[in-house]
N, C-alpha and C positions, 0 to 999 in steps of 0.2 A: 973890168968886170968880165966874168966868164960869159961866153955866148951860150944861148939856149940851143938845145938840139932841135933839129927840124922836126916838124910834125910828121906823123905817118900818113895823114890825110891832107890833101891839098887845101881844103877849106877849113881846117881846124887849126887852132893855135894854142900854145901854152899860155895860161892866164895866171894872174896872181890869186885867182879865186879857186881854192882847192876843190870845191863842189863842182864848178864848171869843168875842171880838169878831169874829175872822176866821171862825170857824165860823158865827156868826150872819149875817155878811155873805154868805157862800157860800150859806147856806140861803135868804136873801131873794132872792139873784140867781137861784137855781134856781127858786124859786117864781114869780118874775116872768117866767121864760122860757116860751115856748110849747113848748120842747123837753123831752122826758123826760130823766131822769137817764141812762138807757141811751144816748140819742142824744148827750147831752153827752159821755159817756165815749168813745163811738165817734169823735166829731169831734175830741176832744182827742187820742186815739190817733193819728189821721191827721196832725194838725198837729205833734205831738211826735215821731212816728216811733217810738213805744214804746207798749206796751199800758197803757192806763188802764182798769181794770176798773170795772164798776158798783159792786162792793163798795168800791173805793177812794173813789169819789164819795160813796157813802153814809157811809163812815167819816169823811170830812172834815167832815161836818155833824153827827156824833154826838158829844155832849159826853163820853160815856164812853170813846171810842176815842182816848185821849190819846197813844198811841204812834204813831198814824197822822198824818202831817203833810202839809199842802198846801205844796208847794215854790213859792217865789217865782218861780222860772223858768217856772212853769206859768201865771202870771197872764194873759198875753196869749192863750194857747190856750184857757183857761177862758172868758175874756171873749168871744172870738170864737165859741166853741161855744154859749154860753148866750144870745147875742144873738138878738133876733127879726129876721127878714129884712125 
């Protein structure tokens, strides 16, 4: 069996649950950004032409908020918003 790559964060791990893995990846990306979650939500709102609230960004990374989903159509806007200049 191939070994899994080590996680980027010491307390995170790769799971068999794709949703948990996405939440972990979003959390790591936000932590690596110099922008705040509020700034990321504002930039995503501008890029997508619809309101992305700070609460939504927080929910995407919260393991208990399983009803809130990050849409695949938002990947580019999220990537651009969290990137360092």
